Structure formats: C-alpha cells, structure tokens
C-alpha positions in Angstrom: 1.0 -15.1 13.4 4.5 -15.7 11.9 6.0 -19.1 13.1 8.3 -18.5 16.0 10.6 -21.0 17.7 10.5 -20.1 21.4 13.9 -21.8 22.0 15.6 -19.2 19.8 14.6 -16.5 22.3 15.4 -18.6 25.4 17.0 -16.4 28.2 17.0 -16.1 31.9 13.8 -15.1 33.6 13.2 -12.1 35.6 13.4 -13.6 39.1 15.5 -11.8 41.4 15.3 -8.7 39.0 12.3 -6.9 40.5 10.1 -6.5 43.8 7.5 -8.9 44.7 4.3 -6.8 44.9 2.6 -8.2 41.7 2.5 -6.3 38.3 0.2 -6.3 35.5 0.1 -4.8 31.9 -3.3 -4.2 30.4 -3.4 -4.3 26.7 -6.2 -3.1 24.9 -7.0 -0.6 22.1 -9.7 1.4 24.1 -8.6 3.7 26.4 -11.6 3.4 28.8 -11.4 -0.4 29.0 -7.6 -0.1 30.0 -8.4 2.2 32.4 -11.4 0.2 34.0 -9.3 -3.0 34.0 -6.3 -1.2 35.7 -8.6 0.3 38.3 -9.8 -3.3 38.9 -6.3 -4.8 39.2 -5.1 -1.9 41.5 -7.9 -2.7 43.8 -6.5 -6.1 44.2 -2.9 -5.0 44.9 -1.5 -4.9 41.4 0.8 -2.0 40.2 -0.4 -1.6 36.7 0.9 -0.3 33.2 -1.1 -0.2 30.0 -0.3 -0.3 26.2 -2.8 0.4 23.4 -1.0 -1.5 20.7 1.6 -4.3 20.1 4.4 -1.6 19.3 4.1 -0.4 23.1 4.5 -3.8 24.6 8.2 -4.1 24.0 8.8 -1.2 26.1 6.3 -2.0 28.7 7.7 -5.4 29.4 11.2 -3.9 29.8 10.3 -1.0 31.9 7.7 -2.6 34.2 8.4 -6.4 33.9 4.7 -7.5 34.6 3.8 -10.9 36.1 0.3 -10.7 34.2 -0.6 -9.6 30.8 -4.3 -8.9 30.4 -5.5 -8.9 26.9 -9.0 -7.0 26.9 -12.1 -7.6 25.0 -11.6 -5.0 22.3 -8.0 -6.1 20.9 -8.4 -7.1 17.3 -7.0 -10.3 15.8 -4.0 -8.7 14.0 -2.9 -7.0 17.3 -3.4 -10.1 19.2 -1.2 -12.0 16.9 1.7 -9.3 17.2 1.3 -9.4 21.0 1.9 -13.0 21.1 4.9 -12.7 18.9 6.5 -10.0 21.2 5.7 -12.3 24.3 7.5 -15.2 22.6 10.5 -13.0 21.4 10.8 -11.6 24.7 10.6 -14.9 26.6 7.7 -13.6 28.7 7.8 -15.6 32.0 4.4 -14.3 33.3 0.9 -15.3 32.9 -1.6 -14.1 30.4 -5.1 -13.5 31.0 -7.4 -13.1 28.0 -10.8 -11.5 28.7 -13.7 -11.5 26.2 -17.2 -13.3 25.7 -17.6 -16.8 26.9 -18.3 -18.4 23.2 -15.7 -16.0 21.3 -13.8 -17.8 18.6 -11.1 -15.0 19.2 -10.7 -15.9 22.8 -10.4 -19.7 22.3 -7.9 -19.2 19.2 -5.7 -16.7 21.3 -5.5 -19.3 24.2 -4.7 -22.1 21.7 -2.0 -20.3 19.9 -0.4 -19.0 23.1 -0.3 -22.4 24.6 1.4 -23.8 21.4 4.2 -21.3 21.8 4.8 -22.0 25.5 3.1 -18.9 26.7 1.5 -19.4 30.2 -2.3 -19.0 29.3 -4.6 -18.5 32.3 -8.2 -19.8 31.7 -10.0 -17.0 29.9 -12.1 -14.6 32.1 -15.7 -14.5 30.4 -17.3 -11.0 30.3 -19.2 -9.6 32.1 -17.3 -10.2 35.2 -17.1 -9.0 39.0 -14.5 -8.3 41.2 -14.7 -11.6 42.9 -14.4 -13.5 39.6 -11.5 -11.5 38.5 -9.7 -12.0 41.9 -10.2 -15.7 41.5 -8.5 -15.7 38.0 -5.4 -14.0 39.3 -5.4 -15.6 43.0 -2.1 -17.3 42.3 -0.4 -14.1 41.7 -1.5 -12.3 44.9 1.0 -12.4 47.7 0.3 -14.9 50.4 2.2 -13.4 53.3 0.5 -12.2 56.3 0.6 -8.6 56.9 3.9 -7.3 58.5 4.2 -7.8 62.3 6.0 -6.1 64.1 5.8 -2.7 62.5 7.8 -2.3 59.3 11.0 0.0 59.9 9.9 3.5 58.4 13.8 4.3 57.7 13.7 1.3 55.4 10.7 2.2 53.6 11.8 6.0 53.0 15.2 4.8 51.7 13.6 2.1 49.5 10.9 4.2 48.1 8.0 2.3 49.1 5.9 5.2 50.5 3.3 7.0 48.6 0.3 9.2 49.1 -3.4 8.2 48.6 -6.2 10.8 48.5 -9.6 10.6 49.9 -12.4 13.1 48.7 -13.9 15.7 50.6 -17.3 16.6 49.5 -19.3 20.0 49.9 -22.4 18.7 51.6 -24.8 21.4 50.0 -23.6 21.0 46.4 -22.2 17.4 46.6 -19.2 18.5 44.5 -15.7 17.7 45.4 -14.1 20.3 47.7 -10.4 19.0 48.1 -8.9 15.8 49.3 -6.8 14.5 52.3 -3.5 12.9 51.6 -2.9 9.8 53.5 0.3 8.0 53.7 0.6 4.4 52.5 3.3 1.9 52.1 3.6 -0.6 48.9 5.8 -3.1 50.5 7.6 -5.5 48.1 6.3 -8.6 49.7 3.0 -7.5 51.4 1.7 -5.1 49.0 -0.3 -2.0 50.3 0.4 -1.9 54.0 -1.9 0.3 56.2 -0.2 3.0 58.3 -0.9 1.3 61.6 2.0 -1.0 60.6 4.7 1.6 60.1 3.8 5.0 61.3 6.5 5.6 64.2 6.0 7.0 67.6 6.6 10.8 67.7 9.7 10.2 69.6 11.2 8.3 66.6 14.2 9.9 64.9 12.7 9.2 61.7 9.3 10.9 62.2 10.6 14.2 60.9 11.8 12.5 57.8 8.4 10.9 57.2 6.6 14.4 57.7 9.3 16.0 55.0 8.3 13.2 52.8 4.5 13.9 53.2 5.2 17.6 52.3 7.2 17.0 49.3 5.2 14.2 47.8 1.9 16.1 48.3 3.3 19.2 46.5 4.6 16.9 43.5 0.9 15.4 43.5 -0.6 18.7 43.4 1.4 19.6 40.2 0.3 16.2 38.8 -3.3 16.6 39.7 -3.3 20.2 38.0 -1.9 18.8 34.8 -4.4 16.0 34.8 -7.8 17.6 35.7 -7.1 20.9 37.2 -6.1 22.0 40.6 -7.4 20.3 43.9 -6.9 21.7 47.3 -5.1 19.4 49.4 -4.7 18.7 53.1 -1.9 16.9 54.9 -1.5 15.3 58.5 1.4 16.7 60.5 2.5 16.2 64.0 2.9 19.1 66.3 6.6 18.3 66.5 7.2 19.4 62.8 5.4 22.8 63.7 7.9 23.2 66.8 10.8 23.1 64.0 11.2 26.7 62.9 13.6 25.5 59.8 10.9 23.0 58.9 8.2 25.4 59.0 10.4 28.0 56.9 11.1 25.3 54.3 7.3 24.3 54.1 6.4 28.0 53.4 9.2 28.0 50.7 8.0 24.9 48.8 4.5 25.7 48.4 3.3 26.2 44.7 3.3 29.8 43.4 1.0 29.0 40.8 -1.8 31.1 40.4 -4.1 28.1 40.5 -2.9 27.1 43.8 -5.9 27.3 46.4 -3.9 26.7 49.7 -2.4 23.6 51.8 -4.2 22.5 54.9 -2.3 20.9 57.5 -4.4 18.7 59.8 -3.2 18.5 63.4 -4.7 16.1 65.8 -7.0 17.9 68.3 -5.0 16.5 71.3 -1.9 18.0 70.3 -3.4 21.3 69.4 -4.9 21.7 72.9 -1.7 20.7 74.6 0.4 23.1 72.4 -2.1 25.9 71.9 0.5 28.6 72.1 2.6 27.2 69.4 0.1 26.2 67.1 -1.7 29.7 67.0 1.7 31.2 66.5 2.7 28.9 63.5 -1.0 29.3 62.1 -0.2 33.3 62.2 3.1 32.8 60.4 2.1 30.3 57.5 -1.3 32.0 56.6 0.8 34.6 54.6 2.0 31.8 52.5 -1.4 30.4 51.7 -1.3 27.6 54.6 -3.9 26.9 57.0 -4.4 24.5 60.1 -7.4 22.4 60.5 -8.1 20.6 63.9 -8.4 17.1 63.3 -10.1 14.2 65.2 -12.2 16.7 67.5 -14.2 15.0 70.1 -15.5 15.4 73.6 -12.6 17.9 74.2 -14.0 20.4 72.2 -14.8 22.8 74.9 -10.9 23.3 75.3 -11.2 25.2 72.1 -13.9 27.7 73.3 -13.0 31.0 74.6 -9.8 31.6 72.5 -9.0 35.3 71.9 -7.3 34.2 68.7 -8.9 31.2 66.8 -6.9 30.9 63.7 -8.2 27.4 62.6 -10.1 27.2 59.2 -11.7 23.9 59.8 -12.8 21.6 62.5 -12.8 17.7 61.6 -15.1 15.7 64.0 -13.5 12.2 64.9 -15.1 9.6 62.8 -16.4 7.7 65.9 -19.0 10.6 66.6 -20.3 10.6 62.9 -20.4 6.7 62.1 -23.8 5.6 63.5 -24.9 8.8 64.6 -28.3 8.6 63.2 -29.3 6.3 66.1 -27.1 7.7 68.8 -28.4 11.0 70.3 -25.2 11.4 72.4 -23.1 11.4 69.0 -25.6 14.0 67.6 -24.9 16.5 70.7 -21.2 16.3 70.2 -21.6 17.0 66.5 -24.0 19.8 67.1 -21.5 21.5 69.6 -18.6 21.0 67.2 -20.3 22.6 64.4 -21.6 25.4 66.3 -17.9 26.2 67.7 -16.6 26.0 63.9 -19.3 28.4 62.7 -19.2 30.7 65.5 -15.5 31.4 64.6 -16.0 31.6 60.9 -14.5 28.1 60.2 -16.1 25.2 58.5 -17.0 21.9 60.2 -16.2 18.5 58.4 -17.7 15.0 59.4 -15.4 12.2 58.7 -16.4 8.7 58.7 -19.6 9.1 56.7 -20.1 5.5 55.6 -24.1 5.1 55.2 -27.0 7.4 53.7 -28.1 7.5 57.4 -24.6 9.0 58.5 -25.1 11.6 55.3 -28.6 12.6 56.4 -27.5 13.1 59.9 -24.4 15.0 59.0 -26.7 17.4 56.8 -29.3 17.8 59.5 -26.6 18.9 62.0 -25.2 21.6 59.7 -21.9 20.3 58.7 -20.2 21.9 55.6 -18.2 19.2 54.6 -18.2 15.2 54.6 -15.5 12.5 54.1 -16.0 8.8 54.2 -16.3 5.6 52.2 -19.9 6.7 51.1 -18.1 9.0 48.8 -15.3 7.0 48.0 -12.2 4.9 49.8 -8.6 6.5 49.6 -6.9 5.7 46.5 -3.4 6.4 44.7 -2.9 9.6 42.9 -3.2 8.3 39.3 -6.6 6.6 40.1 -7.7 9.7 42.2 -6.9 11.9 39.1 -9.0 9.5 36.9 -12.1 9.7 39.5 -11.9 13.5 39.4 -14.7 15.3 37.2 -13.5 17.3 34.3 -13.4 21.0 34.9 -16.0 21.7 32.7 -18.3 19.2 34.5 -17.3 20.7 37.8 -18.3 24.3 36.6 -21.5 23.1 35.3 -22.4 21.4 38.6 -21.7 24.5 40.6 -23.8 26.9 38.3 
C-alpha cells in the first residue's frame, strides 16, 4: 500500500448530510458472499450497498455514505490495500469490519494497517459466524431509540419517501412452489429504522389514507417490473381499504396503470372481510368492473363471519384468506379446524381458492394440508422482506419450471 498522509485529505465529516438509519457497504470479490452479508445486515436494519472491487468503492462512498464498510473473506491482498487507500483519501468517517478466519495473517495485517492510517477498525469477525455474533460486532451502529409512540405521521412518511413495500411468499400447498406474494407496507424511519405498520397506518377517516393506498398501487406496479427483470413475473396482491373502491376515479386509474406486459398474470386486491360484508354491493360491482383489466378481489381475514358470504347470487371473489388466528395452533384446536373447513368448502363451492395465512410450524402446515387449503402463507416459508432481498430469494425460472414438471 502506498504511503498516505491522512491529514492531506482531512475534510468535514458526513454528519448532518444523511439520514440516521445505519448504512453498510459490503466489499467482496465474490457475488454470493456479498449477497449473504448484505442479507444478514439488512436483517439487522441496515441499508446496504455492494462493491466487488476497489474501483467501485469511490462511487459507493459518495452515493451511499455508509457508516460501516465490511471487508469480506475473499478480498485479496492487493484489493484490500487499494480499498484502504480509498478510505484514507476519502477521509472515511465510518467503521470498518474485517471478516475472515480467526488466525488469518491477512485479517491481522489489514487491521494493523488500517489503524496506522487512522481508519476506525472494529474487532475482526471470525468465520464462521452467526447472526448473534454479527449483531454484537455492529451493535454500536444500531439505533438505540425506542419505536415511535405515538404513531408516526403518514403524511410526513409519504412526503419524505420513507415508505416501501415488503413481500411475503405464497406457497402452493400441493406442489410447494411459490404462487405469488403479498405486498405489505413498511416504513424505514431515519431514526427508528424499519417501523411496522401498526405505528403509522392511519384510520380510514384520515385524509391521507387515500394517498397511502395510491402509493401502494404505484409501488407494487414498479416492483412488479423490477421482479420481472430480475427473476421473472410474480403475481402480486396488495391490501386496499373499501374506501378506495368507493372512489370511481381511483378505480379507473388503477385499471389504467396495471401492466400491459404479456407476462402480467394479474393483480389481486385483498379487502378485509368485515369491510366486504358491510359493503357487499359496492365490492361486487367493482369486482365486475376490474376483472376485464386482469384485476381480481380476495377476501382477507375471513373468520367466524364466513356465513355472511354464503348464498350470494354473484360470488366474484377468486380467493378467501382465513384469518391467521384460526390457522396458528389449529393442530390442537378442533374449533379452529372447523372454521377452516367451512371456509375451504365455501371457497371451493364457488370455484375460488382458499389460503391459510399464519402457518408458522410444521403442525400448522400439516393441518392446513389435511383441511384442504390450496395455498399457505406464513413464517414457516419466509418472513416479509424488501423487494431486492425477495428477488434474490426467488428461484430462477428454469428451477421453477423443473419443480412443476
């Protein structure tokens, strides 16, 4: 490594120029290792970026301004030297975490050289490591503030661009292959990191509820195109309130915006069962209108009120999703199993599919299979995740075709 005087490159730090959510840049020459490390850091709440060689680091530092640089196990000596040169020249104010074998001469040398040039080197993380060990290594960079209370203003979140959609896989219960995904809104707050919807979803009477619904529609369509480019088409479902359907202009705009791409398999609108039952005429009429635009309606959170959906002359719903409280732990609860059986029968009697959400254990899965559900969704098959991580988790089109054959 060339001799560099850090004082020659002194400049003001980045404080006040970026948001507070921790950011990390993963530098490693092997793509699969960068992906693994990025996924692990994202699970801890980091926003991540990647670079495969030293020449990419300059741009990554300027564009993302990371708090943490992770040097992976497969970076060679020459690249490490160049990376440290870039950090000194850019007056990098964050921390550097080197990951490698515990007795590696390279790991020890990198830390020593980094410290000599004033780079803030964290204690190296020895391989192999677990999620808990990684968290301990970067704990000082994680936000310490409690979750926001009272609720965060959704209008501020929309204006600031803090909202995003995460996706949870739906699984065909018979073939165990992916069968679409549900979009779930999340907020990435600058101080509190990822915030669950309970803290910011407004009341239906809130004037910003419509804007939130429009955001969900627009972002889901953007993400569909992204997923198409990455791993092929994915059938998406989004959650909307019945108030959205009561606005004719919003419905027309939704129909106009759906992709016209030949690979587009349709968009599913999930509406809560209580709202559907209270507004049956409206929902049935909208379902009739949107079906010509490759849009269908799913009744979400179906529970003990399922008899209210019986005897309809017009049953336009393509899916019934039973509330998770009747699925989780159903293996040991005959009452839950009875409700599940009735919902499945109701769906199948009208040519719709039945989905069990809240499948968290093998026992839940086996019960859903025995009852006759078509689809399952839950933590047993994966938690909701950001669109990039979701794309990486998807099987390739070739693998999906093989599993179906």
